[in-house]
N, C-alpha and C positions, 0 to 999 in steps of 0.2 A: 120062452120065460126066462129059462137057467140059462140062457145066452146072453140075455139081457143085463140078469142079476151079475156074471159074471163081467158082462162088457166095465158096468156100475163099480164092481169091486174093483176091479184093475187102475180105473180113472182114479178112484177115490185114493187109494195108496199110491198113484203117481201125483198127485197134485198135493198130498201131505208130504210124500220125498222132497217134492219143489221146495214146498214151505219151510222143510225142514233144514235142506240146504243152502236158502240164501239166510237163514237166520243163521245160521253156523258159520256163513261169511261174514253176514253183519258182526256178529261179535268178534269173529277172528280181527276186522277191521277195527273195532272197535279197541279192544286189546292192543292191539301195533299202536294205535295214535297213542293209548295211555302210556304205553312203554317209551314209547318215545319223546314223550311230553316228560316222564320221570325222570329219563338220564341227564344228569347234572352238565352243564355246560363250563367249560372250563377256559377259565379267559388267561389269555400269557399278557404277561406284562411287558408294554410297549418296549423296544429296544431306543437307547437315548442317542442318537446320532450325533456327536461331537463335532461343532464345527472346525473347520480346517484353520479359519483367521482369527483373529482376535475382535469381540465384539465393539470394546473399546475404541481398538485400536483397526480398523481392517485392513489398513496397508501392512500388517505384522501379523505372525503365524501366532496361533494360540499356544501357549506357555502351557506344557506339557502336564504340569499339577495342578492346572485351572482348567477342573474339566466341567464346572457350571452345577456340583452338587451342589455347592454352599450359596445361601440367600448371599444376593450382592455381587456374585460373581460374573463379571462380564469380559473376563481376561485381560485384565490389566495388568501386567507386569513386565513393563517393556524393557528394565534392569534384569532380569532373571533372577530375583532373587529367594522366590521358592522353585525346590530344587526338588523336593519330594512332600508326600503328603503332609508328614509331620512340620516341615518348612511351613508348609501354609496353615496350618493349625498355629503356630506359635504366632505367625504375622497376622491372623485373624483375631486370635486373643489380643494382641499389641494394639492394633486398630480399633478395637472396639473402646479399651481403654484408654486413646488417647480420644475418642469421637466422645466419650460420654463427659471427659476430662473439658473437652472442647466448649461439648454445650452449655456447661457451669461456669466456663469462662466469657463465653459469647454474651451470655445473658447478665455474669457480676459485673463484666467491664463497662459498660455506658452504665448499670444502675449504680456504679462506684462515682461513675462522673456526677450523676443526678442526686444523689444523696449525699456524700460524704460530707459536704461542708456543711448541712443540716444538723448532719446527727453531729458532728465533731463541735458544733458550738452550742448544742443540747447538752454535750457533756463536759463541755469546756476543755475542749482539746484541740491540737494542731491538727488541721486538714491533710490529708494523705495527697489528694490532688494536689496540683500547682496554680500558677495564678493563671494559667489556660486552661483549667479542668483535665489536665490529662491524668490519664488515672499511671500509677509508679509501672515501667517496666525496665528492661533491660536496653532500650532503644531510648525511652524518656528519662531514664535514670529515677532515684526517689525512693528507691527500694529499702536506703538506708534507714529510711523514715518508720519503715514498718518494724514493728516489735519484736523480738526473738521469738517473743509467746508464742508468737501466730505462727511462725515458721515451724516452730517444734511440736506445737498441735497438729500442722496440715502432716507434717512428716510422721506423727504417730496413727491418724484417722487412717494415710495411705497403707502405711504398713498393715493396720489391723483387716482393712480391705484386702490387701494383696495376700495374709496369711489366709484369711478366710477363701479366698478365689482356691489357695493352691488346697484348701483343703475338701472345694468341693470339687476339684480336679480326679479323686478318687472315685468317686460314681462312674459306674460302666454305662451311664446314658447321658455323659456332659459332655454339653457343647459350648464353643469360645463363649465367653461372657456370659455363663447362665450361671448367678448367684445365688438364684430359687429366691430373688426380691420382688414381690408384689403384694405390699402390703394393700390394697385397694383389688386386687383379684380381678386386673383390667387384662391379663395377659389372654389370652383366648385358648380354650381346650382343644380346637381341632387344628389337625397342622395345616391346613389353609390359613387360618385365621395367625397361628402364630409365626408362619414362614411372612407375611404380610405385616406384622407387627417388626420382626426383626427386618424386614428389610427397610421400614421406615425408622428405625434409629440407626440404619446403618447410613441411609440417605441423609436423614437430618444434623447427624454425629460428622459426617464428610462437609457438608457444607458449615459445620461450626467451625472446623479444622482451617478452612479458607478464611471463613472471616475471621476470626481472631487473627490470624496473620497479618489479614490487609488492616484491623484494627493496629496494629502495633505499629507496622510501615507507614500508614497514612498519618497517624500521629507524628513521627519523627519527621515526614517532610514536611506537611503543612504547620508542625507546632502548635496543631490547635486538636481540641478533644473533640472524639469522633459526634459528640451531639451537640457540639456548637454547629460543627461542619456541616452536617446532615439534620437539622434538628425536626423536621419534618415525620421522621423515624422516631421520635423519643419525645417530643412535645404536641399538645394539643396544637391539631391544625388553625387554627384562629388566631391564635398565638404566635404560629409560625410564619402566617401570614404577614401579622401588623408589623413583626420584627423586621422581615424582606421589605415589606413596605416604608416603612420608616429608613432604613437602611439603605433605599435606592435600589433595592432588586425590582419592585413593581411600581410600574411610574403610574 
């Protein structure tokens, strides 16, 4: 009987130790898993690999100053104007100024040809556009008909905007063209949206610079206003088709 009791006691102790050992192992595994899960994962920033060739001109080497960090940078500098990052910032500033001015001009040029005569007749003034509906320009002539007060006003506004821009350059986070002018609040708050908006402005500005140059050359060569030479861009479609039909373009 004593032998049986001793054997039972040994079995119970062995079973208890087995349960205790397995519980300790499970607790140890759980603690290890929790410690692994709690360890912070450090993500390294991806390293930007710069292309050796220009994206805009693949047959030419990428200019050293154009690192692709700026919005709209496609490695286009065939004459090598930008030698340093400071040069690049100055050229980007000039590009944005010309782009914004060109967008205003590309809209104002055809609008002046459409409405100048109507406004002049309403105010009993002589129209500035000529008999062929061409706006005054260096190639078309007619700049002498513009009042000096207008030129003084343009210079005053341009000077005020430039002085304000020079003041903004003192800010530590200044970027070229950033005048903090957003009265409608359309500029995004996130970096991705801001880059998208800046790229859209650059693309439209570059296109406007080409367009305004084409306007001047086209009118000088054809002796006809752009609104009359390409009326389908500026007049209602039915009116344009009617005029084409009467002039023999549409049989």
